[in-house]
All heavy atoms as an XYZ file, in Angstrom:
1028
protein
N     114.342     28.888     55.121
C     115.504     29.067     54.286
C     115.133     29.792     52.990
O     115.922     30.524     52.466
C     116.123     27.699     54.020
C     117.449     27.789     53.319
S     118.603     28.888     54.125
C     119.868     27.786     54.535
N     113.908     29.561     52.498
C     113.500     30.256     51.273
C     113.423     31.756     51.506
O     113.810     32.532     50.651
C     112.174     29.725     50.766
C     112.283     28.335     50.202
C     110.984     27.942     49.519
N     111.021     26.555     49.123
C     111.535     26.133     47.978
N     112.052     26.998     47.160
N     111.535     24.870     47.674
N     112.916     32.162     52.668
C     112.867     33.585     52.993
C     114.277     34.150     53.007
O     114.526     35.223     52.479
C     112.192     33.813     54.346
C     112.217     35.254     54.851
C     111.469     36.164     53.890
C     111.622     35.350     56.230
N     115.194     33.411     53.594
C     116.587     33.839     53.647
C     117.128     34.071     52.239
O     117.729     35.092     51.959
C     117.420     32.779     54.371
C     118.893     32.941     54.173
C     119.578     33.937     54.835
C     119.593     32.105     53.323
C     120.927     34.100     54.654
C     120.938     32.266     53.145
C     121.614     33.265     53.808
N     116.911     33.125     51.343
C     117.409     33.256     49.964
C     116.767     34.443     49.255
O     117.446     35.175     48.542
C     117.140     31.978     49.192
S     118.157     30.622     49.737
N     115.472     34.616     49.477
C     114.790     35.741     48.845
C     115.360     37.060     49.347
O     115.595     37.980     48.569
C     113.294     35.665     49.117
N     115.600     37.130     50.640
C     116.160     38.359     51.212
C     117.554     38.601     50.663
O     117.897     39.706     50.255
C     116.180     38.286     52.759
C     117.006     39.398     53.349
C     114.767     38.337     53.290
N     118.383     37.562     50.629
C     119.745     37.739     50.118
C     119.743     38.197     48.665
O     120.513     39.072     48.286
C     120.537     36.440     50.249
C     121.144     36.166     51.596
C     121.906     34.848     51.573
C     122.050     37.272     52.055
N     118.888     37.595     47.865
C     118.852     37.979     46.453
C     118.420     39.434     46.292
O     118.914     40.127     45.413
C     117.912     37.053     45.688
S     118.594     35.390     45.525
N     117.544     39.893     47.146
C     117.075     41.277     47.064
C     118.090     42.271     47.609
O     118.098     43.425     47.208
C     115.768     41.442     47.823
S     114.400     40.592     47.041
N     118.930     41.823     48.527
C     119.829     42.752     49.205
C     120.731     43.520     48.252
O     120.938     44.709     48.395
C     120.678     42.014     50.238
C     119.943     41.644     51.509
C     120.838     40.821     52.416
C     119.465     42.871     52.236
N     121.290     42.835     47.289
C     122.243     43.513     46.422
C     121.865     43.429     44.952
O     122.707     43.611     44.084
C     123.638     42.934     46.651
C     124.193     43.247     48.036
C     125.436     42.446     48.301
C     124.469     44.711     48.191
N     120.606     43.166     44.670
C     120.180     43.064     43.286
C     120.233     44.410     42.589
O     120.489     44.483     41.401
C     118.773     42.486     43.210
N     119.988     45.487     43.306
C     120.081     46.814     42.705
C     121.549     47.136     42.483
O     122.418     46.419     42.924
C     119.435     47.841     43.624
N     121.747     48.392     41.723
C     123.170     48.720     41.504
C     123.915     48.421     42.738
O     124.652     49.131     43.263
C     123.169     50.112     40.997
C     121.832     50.659     41.229
C     120.931     49.490     41.466
N     123.296     48.836     42.642
C     123.882     48.429     43.839
C     124.035     46.818     43.792
O     123.244     46.233     43.237
C     123.110     48.834     45.031
C     121.657     49.082     45.265
C     121.538     48.846     46.678
C     121.141     50.369     44.924
N     131.137     15.293     52.582
C     130.740     13.899     52.839
C     131.718     13.306     53.831
O     132.869     13.300     53.548
C     130.748     13.032     51.618
N     131.279     13.060     54.905
C     132.165     12.572     55.964
C     132.104     11.048     56.059
O     131.117     10.433     55.734
C     131.754     13.155     57.323
C     131.861     14.660     57.376
C     131.431     15.192     58.734
O     131.084     14.433     59.620
N     131.445     16.497     58.882
N     133.189     10.414     56.554
C     133.254      8.962     56.727
C     132.362      8.559     57.888
O     132.170      9.312     58.827
C     134.689      8.536     56.999
N     131.848      7.325     57.810
C     131.018      6.802     58.887
C     131.874      6.568     60.118
O     132.966      6.035     60.025
C     130.363      5.493     58.459
C     129.286      5.650     57.422
C     128.029      6.240     58.026
O     127.840      6.251     59.229
N     127.160      6.751     57.167
N     131.399      6.944     61.260
C     132.084      6.720     62.522
C     131.149      5.935     63.418
O     129.933      5.978     63.239
C     132.462      8.049     63.177
C     133.431      8.854     62.339
C     133.806     10.152     63.039
O     133.432     10.400     64.159
N     134.566     10.966     62.346
N     131.712      5.238     64.398
C     130.840      4.520     65.317
C     129.865      5.483     65.987
O     130.191      6.640     66.237
C     131.797      3.920     66.353
C     133.170      4.107     65.799
C     133.105      5.111     64.713
N     128.681      4.981     66.237
C     127.654      5.817     66.848
C     128.087      6.245     68.242
O     128.567      5.447     69.032
C     126.337      5.063     66.910
N     127.922      7.521     68.511
C     128.228      8.066     69.823
C     126.916      8.323     70.534
O     125.870      8.445     69.883
C     129.020      9.358     69.686
N     126.949      8.428     71.844
C     125.698      8.746     72.545
C     125.130     10.063     72.019
O     125.867     10.994     71.718
C     126.117      8.883     74.009
C     127.493      8.302     74.099
C     128.069      8.287     72.723
N     123.844     10.108     71.910
C     123.193     11.307     71.382
C     123.387     12.471     72.336
O     123.159     12.357     73.535
C     121.709     11.046     71.173
N     123.838     13.580     71.783
C     124.001     14.793     72.579
C     122.739     15.614     72.453
O     122.049     15.559     71.426
C     125.201     15.592     72.071
N     122.421     16.389     73.454
C     121.242     17.237     73.323
C     121.465     18.237     72.198
O     122.586     18.663     71.946
C     121.137     17.942     74.683
C     122.482     17.799     75.309
C     123.123     16.589     74.707
N     120.403     18.596     71.488
C     120.576     19.557     70.394
C     121.098     20.889     70.923
O     120.748     21.319     72.016
C     119.177     19.711     69.805
C     118.247     19.141     70.816
C     119.027     18.208     71.699
N     121.958     21.486     70.128
C     122.522     22.782     70.510
C     121.432     23.841     70.430
O     120.571     23.800     69.560
C     123.682     23.144     69.607
N     121.491     24.781     71.317
C     120.511     25.860     71.293
C     120.851     26.824     70.165
O     122.011     26.942     69.778
C     120.499     26.606     72.628
O     121.677     27.360     72.754
N     119.869     27.531     69.631
C     120.158     28.493     68.564
C     121.143     29.559     69.030
O     121.823     30.166     68.233
C     118.798     29.108     68.242
C     117.779     28.284     68.922
C     118.468     27.463     69.959
N     121.201     29.802     70.327
C     122.098     30.826     70.865
C     123.558     30.445     70.670
O     124.420     31.280     70.547
C     121.783     31.004     72.358
C     122.287     32.282     72.954
C     121.599     33.507     72.384
O     120.380     33.512     72.217
O     122.309     34.478     72.080
N     123.856     29.127     70.663
C     125.250     28.698     70.580
C     125.631     28.168     69.213
O     126.799     27.972     68.950
C     125.534     27.600     71.628
O     124.673     26.492     71.370
C     125.341     28.121     73.031
N     124.673     27.910     68.353
C     124.970     27.345     67.048
C     124.752     28.391     65.961
O     123.636     28.827     65.729
C     124.069     26.132     66.762
O     124.240     25.196     67.808
C     124.427     25.498     65.445
N     125.839     28.763     65.328
C     125.740     29.704     64.209
C     125.746     28.900     62.914
O     126.380     27.851     62.833
C     126.909     30.674     64.232
N     125.049     29.375     61.903
C     125.060     28.662     60.628
C     126.448     28.740     59.993
O     127.249     29.620     60.323
C     124.024     29.410     59.794
C     123.956     30.766     60.392
C     124.251     30.595     61.848
N     126.743     27.844     59.077
C     128.071     27.833     58.463
C     128.393     29.104     57.669
O     129.552     29.386     57.402
C     128.047     26.605     57.549
C     126.607     26.264     57.378
C     125.882     26.783     58.583
N     127.388     29.855     57.313
C     127.586     31.083     56.540
C     127.600     32.332     57.418
O     127.529     33.451     56.918
C     126.517     31.215     55.450
C     125.102     31.058     55.959
C     124.415     32.134     56.505
C     124.467     29.825     55.897
C     123.126     31.989     56.984
C     123.170     29.669     56.366
C     122.507     30.756     56.909
O     121.237     30.619     57.383
N     127.720     32.170     58.728
C     127.661     33.298     59.657
C     128.679     34.388     59.319
O     128.360     35.569     59.305
C     127.869     32.806     61.092
C     127.808     33.904     62.122
C     126.398     34.360     62.446
O     125.438     33.853     61.855
O     126.255     35.246     63.304
N     129.915     33.990     59.064
C     130.950     34.973     58.742
C     130.609     35.786     57.504
O     130.831     36.997     57.465
N     130.065     35.120     56.507
C     129.690     35.817     55.281
C     128.535     36.785     55.533
O     128.516     37.882     54.982
C     129.313     34.805     54.198
C     130.508     34.007     53.697
C     130.070     32.859     52.822
O     129.421     31.937     53.286
N     130.413     32.945     51.542
N     127.590     36.385     56.377
C     126.474     37.263     56.696
C     126.937     38.498     57.460
O     126.478     39.606     57.193
C     125.442     36.508     57.528
C     124.043     36.427     56.956
C     124.036     35.922     55.543
C     123.163     35.599     57.838
N     127.858     38.299     58.385
C     128.390     39.440     59.133
C     129.148     40.379     58.205
O     129.042     41.602     58.326
C     129.274     38.963     60.282
C     128.527     38.238     61.403
C     129.505     37.630     62.396
C     127.547     39.159     62.097
N     129.894     39.825     57.260
C     130.594     40.660     56.289
C     129.594     41.416     55.424
O     129.771     42.603     55.138
C     131.525     39.811     55.429
C     132.280     40.571     54.376
C     133.230     41.572     54.976
N     133.909     42.312     53.916
C     134.332     43.541     54.026
N     134.219     44.181     55.167
N     134.912     44.143     53.027
N     128.521     40.752     55.015
C     127.498     41.408     54.214
C     126.860     42.553     55.000
O     126.644     43.638     54.453
C     126.427     40.403     53.789
C     125.321     40.930     52.884
C     125.869     41.491     51.580
C     124.298     39.834     52.612
N     126.600     42.347     56.269
C     126.033     43.406     57.103
C     126.989     44.594     57.180
O     126.563     45.753     57.092
C     125.727     42.872     58.505
N     128.273     44.310     57.308
C     129.264     45.393     57.356
C     129.301     46.157     56.033
O     129.385     47.391     56.011
C     130.638     44.791     57.662
C     131.669     45.790     58.056
C     132.945     45.140     58.570
O     132.934     43.972     58.977
O     133.965     45.841     58.553
N     129.206     45.437     54.942
C     129.173     46.063     53.617
C     127.938     46.954     53.477
O     128.025     48.073     52.967
C     129.215     44.981     52.509
C     130.605     44.351     52.458
C     128.810     45.550     51.157
C     130.690     43.100     51.593
N     126.789     46.470     53.930
C     125.570     47.279     53.853
C     125.720     48.577     54.634
O     125.269     49.640     54.196
C     124.372     46.474     54.365
C     123.934     45.304     53.491
C     122.873     44.478     54.205
C     123.435     45.777     52.147
N     126.373     48.519     55.797
C     126.608     49.728     56.580
C     127.524     50.704     55.856
O     127.259     51.910     55.812
N     128.598     50.178     55.285
C     129.528     51.033     54.549
C     128.834     51.681     53.349
O     128.994     52.881     53.097
C     130.747     50.224     54.092
N     128.050     50.887     52.617
C     127.339     51.439     51.462
C     126.326     52.495     51.878
O     126.139     53.490     51.175
C     126.651     50.317     50.679
C     127.580     49.415     49.876
C     126.832     48.195     49.363
C     128.233     50.183     48.734
N     125.683     52.297     53.005
C     124.711     53.276     53.488
C     125.367     54.638     53.677
O     124.798     55.662     53.295
C     124.112     52.790     54.815
O     123.187     53.722     55.299
N     126.555     54.652     54.219
C     127.247     55.927     54.425
C     127.849     56.451     53.122
O     127.614     57.595     52.733
C     128.352     55.786     55.476
C     129.085     57.075     55.680
C     128.518     58.088     56.441
C     130.304     57.313     55.067
C     129.168     59.310     56.605
C     130.965     58.518     55.224
C     130.397     59.521     55.989
N     128.603     55.612     52.433
C     129.354     56.071     51.259
C     128.450     56.550     50.122
O     128.735     57.567     49.486
C     130.275     54.959     50.760
C     131.471     54.650     51.651
C     132.174     53.379     51.178
C     132.437     55.823     51.684
N     127.386     55.826     49.848
C     126.527     56.224     48.733
C     125.844     57.557     49.018
O     125.620     58.340     48.108
C     125.523     55.122     48.409
C     126.240     53.955     47.692
C     125.310     52.836     47.326
N     124.174     53.254     46.541
C     124.134     53.344     45.209
N     125.204     53.063     44.498
N     123.022     53.690     44.589
N     125.540     57.835     50.271
C     124.945     59.138     50.596
C     125.936     60.278     50.379
O     125.577     61.297     49.796
C     124.433     59.153     52.032
C     122.936     58.918     52.105
O     122.326     58.574     51.076
O     122.380     59.102     53.199
N     127.172     60.113     50.847
C     128.099     61.234     50.666
C     128.505     61.406     49.207
O     128.960     62.476     48.831
C     129.366     61.134     51.558
C     130.247     59.961     51.165
C     129.014     61.109     53.022
C     131.642     60.055     51.753
N     128.296     60.365     48.405
C     128.618     60.480     46.981
C     127.393     60.869     46.146
O     127.414     60.777     44.923
C     129.248     59.182     46.477
S     130.961     58.973     47.042
N     126.326     61.304     46.819
C     125.201     61.889     46.106
C     124.084     60.951     45.727
O     123.115     61.378     45.090
N     124.167     59.675     46.087
C     123.096     58.753     45.718
C     121.876     58.897     46.619
O     120.770     58.555     46.222
C     123.604     57.307     45.744
C     124.616     57.072     44.638
O     124.239     57.181     43.456
O     125.785     56.804     44.963
N     122.105     59.397     47.848
C     121.017     59.662     48.797
C     120.039     58.503     48.940
O     118.820     58.697     48.948
C     120.270     60.941     48.405
C     121.181     62.140     48.432
O     122.025     62.272     49.313
N     121.032     63.019     47.455
N     120.580     57.288     49.057
C     119.716     56.119     49.212
C     120.035     55.324     50.480
O     119.815     54.124     50.532
C     119.787     55.221     47.974
C     121.186     54.700     47.686
O     122.138     55.041     48.403
O     121.326     53.927     46.714
N     120.514     56.008     51.513
C     120.859     55.299     52.748
C     119.647     54.610     53.368
O     119.779     53.547     53.971
C     121.523     56.226     53.762
O     120.620     57.219     54.187
N     118.469     55.169     53.199
C     117.270     54.527     53.740
C     117.049     53.164     53.100
O     116.611     52.217     53.764
C     116.043     55.416     53.528
N     117.369     53.052     51.828
C     117.226     51.768     51.137
C     118.203     50.735     51.703
O     117.846     49.583     51.916
C     117.459     51.942     49.631
C     117.451     50.652     48.847
C     116.110     49.922     48.888
O     115.079     50.537     49.189
O     116.107     48.714     48.600
N     119.432     51.131     51.991
C     120.425     50.199     52.551
C     120.036     49.809     53.972
O     120.213     48.651     54.374
C     121.827     50.788     52.472
C     122.237     50.965     51.040
C     122.247     52.126     50.331
C     122.613     49.937     50.121
N     122.626     51.889     49.036
C     122.860     50.546     48.878
C     122.764     48.560     50.237
C     123.256     49.825     47.760
C     123.171     47.843     49.118
C     123.409     48.479     47.898
N     119.481     50.742     54.735
C     118.990     50.406     56.083
C     117.807     49.439     55.997
O     117.688     48.520     56.802
C     118.590     51.668     56.844
C     119.775     52.443     57.388
C     119.354     53.541     58.365
N     118.402     54.485     57.823
C     118.731     55.555     57.097
N     119.994     55.825     56.842
N     117.798     56.361     56.647
N     116.941     49.631     55.014
C     115.807     48.728     54.825
C     116.301     47.321     54.497
O     115.792     46.335     55.023
C     114.893     49.241     53.711
C     113.621     48.405     53.548
C     112.883     48.682     52.252
N     113.638     48.378     51.046
C     113.909     47.135     50.610
N     113.510     46.089     51.276
N     114.574     46.951     49.486
N     117.308     47.235     53.656
C     117.862     45.925     53.301
C     118.495     45.256     54.522
O     118.387     44.054     54.714
C     118.880     46.071     52.182
C     118.245     46.479     50.867
C     119.261     46.761     49.807
N     118.617     47.314     48.620
C     119.154     47.297     47.425
N     120.337     46.772     47.229
N     118.512     47.824     46.405
N     119.144     46.065     55.354
C     119.734     45.514     56.572
C     118.636     45.035     57.513
O     118.760     43.975     58.126
C     120.617     46.567     57.252
C     121.346     46.040     58.453
S     122.462     44.696     58.011
C     122.456     43.794     59.547
N     117.563     45.788     57.634
C     116.443     45.370     58.488
C     115.857     44.046     57.987
O     115.504     43.171     58.792
C     115.379     46.464     58.532
N     115.765     43.878     56.675
C     115.261     42.630     56.106
C     116.202     41.470     56.427
O     115.750     40.357     56.727
C     115.082     42.768     54.595
N     117.492     41.724     56.385
C     118.469     40.685     56.722
C     118.331     40.293     58.191
O     118.318     39.106     58.532
C     119.889     41.174     56.427
C     121.023     40.207     56.774
C     120.904     38.915     55.981
C     122.367     40.873     56.514
N     118.206     41.267     59.064
C     118.042     40.978     60.494
C     116.743     40.217     60.738
O     116.705     39.268     61.517
C     118.112     42.268     61.334
C     119.551     42.798     61.356
C     117.598     42.022     62.748
C     119.715     44.145     62.034
N     115.682     40.614     60.059
C     114.405     39.918     60.230
C     114.502     38.466     59.781
O     113.966     37.567     60.430
C     113.309     40.639     59.441
C     111.940     40.026     59.640
C     110.853     40.798     58.915
O     110.924     42.037     58.876
O     109.932     40.151     58.398
N     115.200     38.222     58.689
C     115.310     36.864     58.162
C     116.289     36.003     58.957
O     116.060     34.806     59.130
C     115.754     36.909     56.697
N     117.348     36.592     59.458
C     118.414     35.806     60.083
C     118.572     36.025     61.578
O     119.291     35.285     62.230
C     119.746     36.118     59.396
C     119.857     35.507     58.023
C     119.916     33.993     58.051
O     120.587     33.411     58.930
O     119.280     33.376     57.181
N     117.937     37.031     62.136
C     118.094     37.333     63.555
C     117.214     36.468     64.421
O     116.244     36.953     64.997
N     117.551     35.181     64.521
C     116.702     34.255     65.269
C     116.833     34.427     66.783
O     115.971     33.988     67.529
C     116.983     32.785     64.868
C     116.560     32.543     63.432
C     118.438     32.439     65.070
N     117.896     35.039     67.227
C     118.076     35.314     68.655
C     118.492     36.772     68.821
O     118.962     37.404     67.874
C     119.171     34.419     69.270
O     120.422     34.759     68.678
C     118.875     32.938     69.069
N     118.344     37.265     70.019
C     118.768     38.648     70.283
C     120.270     38.803     70.072
O     120.726     39.820     69.549
C     118.369     39.078     71.694
C     116.882     39.360     71.838
C     116.362     40.398     70.854
O     116.977     41.481     70.699
O     115.318     40.131     70.221
N     121.040     37.799     70.467
C     122.494     37.875     70.297
C     122.857     37.948     68.814
O     123.751     38.703     68.421
C     123.174     36.670     70.948
N     122.159     37.201     68.003
C     122.439     37.209     66.562
C     122.042     38.548     65.959
O     122.758     39.106     65.130
C     121.672     36.076     65.896
C     122.052     35.876     64.454
C     122.518     34.464     64.208
N     123.044     34.323     62.877
C     122.370     33.795     61.861
N     121.170     33.331     62.038
N     122.927     33.712     60.684
N     120.910     39.080     66.369
C     120.489     40.400     65.893
C     121.537     41.445     66.266
O     121.881     42.306     65.455
C     119.138     40.790     66.499
C     117.972     40.009     65.962
C     116.690     40.404     66.660
C     115.533     39.533     66.205
N     114.290     39.869     66.892
N     122.049     41.344     67.495
C     123.072     42.292     67.945
C     124.350     42.178     67.133
O     124.972     43.186     66.801
C     123.381     42.082     69.430
C     122.242     42.521     70.341
O     121.329     43.226     69.866
O     122.273     42.131     71.524
N     124.757     40.952     66.802
C     125.974     40.773     65.991
C     125.799     41.363     64.598
O     126.695     42.034     64.079
C     126.348     39.291     65.899
C     126.985     38.735     67.153
C     127.607     37.365     66.935
N     126.679     36.360     66.452
C     125.894     35.603     67.209
N     125.915     35.748     68.521
N     125.096     34.709     66.672
N     124.647     41.112     63.996
C     124.386     41.653     62.655
C     124.326     43.173     62.677
O     124.940     43.845     61.835
C     123.086     41.066     62.090
C     123.142     39.595     61.685
C     121.745     39.039     61.469
C     124.006     39.405     60.446
N     123.605     43.724     63.646
C     123.506     45.183     63.751
C     124.869     45.788     64.058
O     125.223     46.846     63.525
C     122.494     45.574     64.829
N     125.651     45.129     64.887
C     126.993     45.614     65.210
C     127.891     45.650     63.983
O     128.663     46.602     63.792
N     127.788     44.633     63.131
C     128.588     44.607     61.907
C     128.173     45.750     60.978
O     129.021     46.422     60.385
C     128.432     43.260     61.204
N     126.871     45.979     60.854
C     126.374     47.090     60.030
C     126.924     48.417     60.555
O     127.455     49.229     59.799
C     124.846     47.098     60.050
C     124.220     48.263     59.319
C     123.899     48.166     57.972
C     123.951     49.467     59.969
C     123.320     49.226     57.296
C     123.371     50.531     59.306
C     123.058     50.407     57.969
O     122.503     51.460     57.308
N     126.807     48.621     61.852
C     127.278     49.873     62.460
C     128.780     50.043     62.301
O     129.262     51.152     62.067
C     126.883     49.931     63.932
C     125.388     50.089     64.105
O     124.691     50.602     63.238
N     124.883     49.615     65.228
N     129.526     48.961     62.415
C     130.974     49.009     62.231
C     131.311     49.465     60.809
O     132.193     50.292     60.597
C     131.571     47.635     62.535
C     133.031     47.581     62.700
C     133.547     46.241     63.243
N     132.878     45.038     62.732
C     131.978     44.329     63.405
N     131.601     44.696     64.613
N     131.437     43.252     62.868
N     130.602     48.927     59.825
C     130.825     49.324     58.437
C     130.510     50.787     58.208
O     131.242     51.503     57.522
N     129.415     51.248     58.792
C     129.007     52.648     58.656
C     130.038     53.561     59.312
O     130.542     54.503     58.704
C     127.634     52.847     59.295
C     127.022     54.194     59.042
C     126.139     54.380     57.995
C     127.332     55.283     59.846
C     125.567     55.619     57.755
C     126.769     56.525     59.617
C     125.889     56.692     58.561
N     130.373     53.273     60.564
C     131.273     54.151     61.338
C     132.694     54.165     60.805
O     133.389     55.172     60.931
C     131.276     53.730     62.795
C     129.990     54.069     63.495
C     130.075     53.774     64.976
N     128.753     53.806     65.560
C     128.206     52.799     66.225
N     128.883     51.686     66.416
N     126.995     52.905     66.709
N     133.122     53.052     60.219
C     134.502     53.015     59.717
C     134.725     54.065     58.634
O     135.808     54.618     58.514
C     134.858     51.622     59.207
O     134.101     51.294     58.062
N     133.704     54.360     57.858
C     133.838     55.393     56.832
C     133.401     56.757     57.334
O     133.907     57.780     56.887
C     133.070     54.991     55.567
C     133.827     53.945     54.808
C     133.539     52.600     54.960
C     134.883     54.292     53.979
C     134.265     51.632     54.294
C     135.615     53.341     53.303
C     135.306     52.008     53.467
O     136.032     51.066     52.815
N     132.485     56.777     58.255
C     132.008     58.042     58.809
C     133.152     58.817     59.469
O     133.191     60.041     59.414
C     130.904     57.758     59.827
C     130.293     58.981     60.454
C     129.258     58.615     61.489
O     129.496     57.685     62.285
O     128.207     59.277     61.499
N     134.077     58.100     60.069
C     135.193     58.769     60.751
C     136.261     59.266     59.786
O     137.059     60.119     60.150
C     135.859     57.830     61.780
O     136.349     56.679     61.109
C     134.880     57.429     62.858
N     136.262     58.765     58.553
C     137.319     59.108     57.595
C     136.851     60.100     56.546
O     137.547     61.056     56.228
C     137.832     57.833     56.892
C     138.450     56.887     57.915
C     138.846     58.170     55.804
C     138.748     55.512     57.368
N     135.670     59.877     55.984
C     135.203     60.654     54.842
C     134.211     61.733     55.242
O     133.275     61.475     55.983
C     134.542     59.737     53.803
C     135.531     58.870     53.071
C     135.807     57.585     53.505
C     136.191     59.342     51.946
C     136.715     56.783     52.834
C     137.102     58.553     51.266
C     137.362     57.275     51.720
O     138.256     56.484     51.058
N     134.428     62.914     54.732
C     133.489     64.030     54.909
C     132.863     64.421     53.571
O     131.864     65.119     53.525
C     134.201     65.254     55.501
C     134.822     65.009     56.846
C     133.732     64.902     57.914
N     134.336     64.665     59.208
C     134.120     63.596     59.949
N     133.304     62.668     59.546
N     134.706     63.437     61.112
N     133.494     63.981     52.497
C     133.005     64.277     51.150
C     133.350     63.097     50.252
O     134.220     62.296     50.568
C     133.660     65.551     50.614
N     132.674     63.033     49.129
C     132.932     61.964     48.175
C     134.282     62.190     47.504
O     134.614     63.308     47.111
C     131.824     61.924     47.127
S     131.912     60.470     46.061
N     135.049     61.137     47.416
C     136.353     61.184     46.754
C     136.419     60.034     45.755
O     135.580     59.117     45.797
C     137.495     61.005     47.777
O     137.417     59.682     48.323
C     137.423     62.039     48.890
N     137.412     60.040     44.883
C     137.574     58.886     43.989
C     137.756     57.578     44.766
O     137.262     56.533     44.335
C     138.819     59.238     43.178
C     138.833     60.738     43.160
C     138.321     61.135     44.517
N     138.422     57.635     45.907
C     138.590     56.422     46.713
C     137.264     55.941     47.292
O     137.027     54.740     47.399
C     139.597     56.650     47.841
C     141.019     56.623     47.343
O     141.309     56.093     46.271
N     141.921     57.206     48.099
N     136.402     56.871     47.680
C     135.083     56.491     48.189
C     134.269     55.829     47.081
O     133.601     54.811     47.309
C     134.345     57.711     48.737
N     134.335     56.378     45.877
C     133.620     55.779     44.752
C     134.165     54.395     44.412
O     133.406     53.483     44.089
C     133.682     56.706     43.544
C     132.856     57.968     43.755
C     132.990     58.972     42.626
O     133.951     58.877     41.821
O     132.130     59.859     42.541
N     135.483     54.230     44.520
C     136.097     52.919     44.301
C     135.638     51.928     45.369
O     135.317     50.774     45.061
C     137.620     53.042     44.301
C     138.400     51.757     44.073
C     138.071     51.134     42.731
C     139.899     52.042     44.187
N     135.566     52.378     46.613
C     135.094     51.513     47.700
C     133.656     51.074     47.449
O     133.306     49.905     47.662
C     135.211     52.226     49.040
N     132.818     51.984     46.986
C     131.424     51.640     46.674
C     131.386     50.527     45.633
O     130.685     49.521     45.802
C     130.644     52.878     46.188
C     130.408     53.848     47.330
C     129.308     52.469     45.540
C     129.880     55.207     46.895
N     132.117     50.703     44.553
C     132.127     49.700     43.481
C     132.609     48.351     44.003
O     132.027     47.304     43.692
C     132.997     50.175     42.323
N     133.645     48.366     44.795
C     134.192     47.115     45.336
C     133.212     46.453     46.300
O     133.057     45.230     46.297
C     135.529     47.364     46.012
C     136.621     47.632     45.008
C     137.950     47.838     45.674
N     138.994     48.017     44.672
C     140.217     48.402     44.944
N     140.582     48.655     46.192
N     141.107     48.535     43.980
N     132.539     47.253     47.138
C     131.581     46.687     48.078
C     130.362     46.116     47.362
O     129.837     45.078     47.757
C     131.152     47.717     49.119
C     132.162     47.900     50.218
C     132.402     49.145     50.761
C     132.882     46.825     50.731
C     133.325     49.320     51.780
C     133.806     46.988     51.742
C     134.025     48.239     52.260
O     134.931     48.406     53.265
N     129.892     46.785     46.326
C     128.774     46.240     45.556
C     129.151     44.895     44.953
O     128.384     43.928     45.007
C     128.334     47.219     44.463
C     127.589     48.454     44.946
C     127.425     49.453     43.799
C     126.241     48.080     45.536
N     130.359     44.809     44.411
C     130.839     43.566     43.817
C     130.989     42.470     44.881
O     130.518     41.349     44.702
C     132.167     43.815     43.105
C     132.678     42.578     42.393
O     131.919     42.002     41.581
O     133.837     42.179     42.655
N     131.637     42.802     45.998
C     131.838     41.811     47.054
C     130.501     41.351     47.636
O     130.302     40.154     47.882
C     132.718     42.386     48.167
C     133.025     41.388     49.255
C     133.867     41.953     50.387
O     134.308     43.121     50.322
O     134.075     41.203     51.363
N     129.590     42.278     47.850
C     128.283     41.921     48.392
C     127.518     40.981     47.468
O     126.907     40.007     47.908
N     127.565     41.249     46.162
C     126.894     40.376     45.201
C     127.519     38.986     45.192
O     126.809     37.980     45.108
C     126.928     41.003     43.813
C     126.020     42.199     43.706
C     126.193     42.965     42.403
O     127.155     42.770     41.667
N     125.267     43.854     42.129
N     128.837     38.907     45.335
C     129.508     37.601     45.391
C     129.081     36.829     46.632
O     128.852     35.617     46.571
C     131.020     37.778     45.373
C     131.545     38.166     44.012
C     133.042     38.407     44.043
C     133.505     38.903     42.675
N     134.910     39.292     42.689
N     128.986     37.508     47.763
C     128.544     36.846     48.997
C     127.125     36.319     48.827
O     126.833     35.172     49.184
C     128.632     37.807     50.200
C     130.100     38.093     50.545
C     127.903     37.218     51.414
C     130.296     39.206     51.564
N     126.235     37.140     48.281
C     124.846     36.725     48.076
C     124.787     35.505     47.172
O     124.095     34.520     47.481
C     124.002     37.885     47.507
C     122.648     37.396     47.029
C     123.847     38.976     48.548
N     125.503     35.522     46.060
C     125.513     34.374     45.142
C     126.062     33.128     45.832
O     125.495     32.035     45.699
C     126.323     34.693     43.901
C     125.577     35.525     42.876
C     126.289     35.542     41.527
N     127.665     35.987     41.623
C     128.078     37.245     41.515
N     127.188     38.202     41.305
N     129.353     37.550     41.604
N     127.148     33.275     46.552
C     127.784     32.120     47.210
C     126.882     31.518     48.268
O     126.636     30.307     48.279
C     129.122     32.533     47.823
C     129.863     31.367     48.440
O     129.993     30.318     47.757
O     130.293     31.474     49.605
N     126.353     32.351     49.146
C     125.518     31.837     50.241
C     124.230     31.238     49.697
O     123.830     30.144     50.097
C     125.239     32.931     51.289
C     124.195     32.470     52.301
C     126.524     33.322     52.001
N     123.562     31.922     48.793
C     122.308     31.390     48.276
C     122.561     30.149     47.419
O     121.748     29.221     47.434
C     121.524     32.453     47.492
O     122.251     32.887     46.375
N     123.691     30.086     46.722
C     124.015     28.902     45.927
C     124.344     27.695     46.788
O     123.964     26.562     46.485
N     125.036     27.910     47.881
C     125.424     26.796     48.751
C     124.337     26.370     49.724
O     124.193     25.190     50.016
C     126.639     27.199     49.597
C     127.920     27.189     48.858
C     129.046     27.453     49.829
N     130.299     27.540     49.114
C     131.456     27.669     49.705
N     131.526     27.727     51.011
N     132.558     27.728     48.993
N     123.617     27.319     50.273
C     122.727     27.008     51.382
C     121.251     27.241     51.087
O     120.405     26.991     51.917
C     123.119     27.842     52.619
C     124.557     27.657     52.980
C     125.503     28.644     52.673
C     125.008     26.503     53.600
C     126.848     28.467     52.998
C     126.321     26.317     53.913
C     127.245     27.299     53.619
O     128.560     27.131     53.926
N     120.951     27.786     49.932
C     119.554     28.114     49.637
C     118.762     26.962     49.071
O     118.498     26.853     47.996
N     118.385     26.039     49.667
C     117.593     24.897     49.246
C     117.022     24.964     47.935
O     116.770     24.690     46.972
């Protein structure tokens, strides 16, 4: 979990109680393939944001898509405990990238606004997940 928190903090640092119930028979532990962490949705959104930033920042002249891909690779390394999970994370990244690739051919004020909003949203996700789940 510490590696996870370290990775999350690095990803966007640049400008970028239940009531007691009667005991039930013990169920076998769920496999990692079927059990997603409670922050799965936020991680998938973060992956999508990283993909969008990779495309948008390049067309707006920042030319740092390799850095965003590196951050995504670090996220997959830290959180991709199964092949299915790696595929979901990579798919979210690709979805974020392609969603803008099909629309934008040049930097526009809207693209710059999207970059600013994604940087803000990504930082909020990192703070929330690391604050709630980062031991």
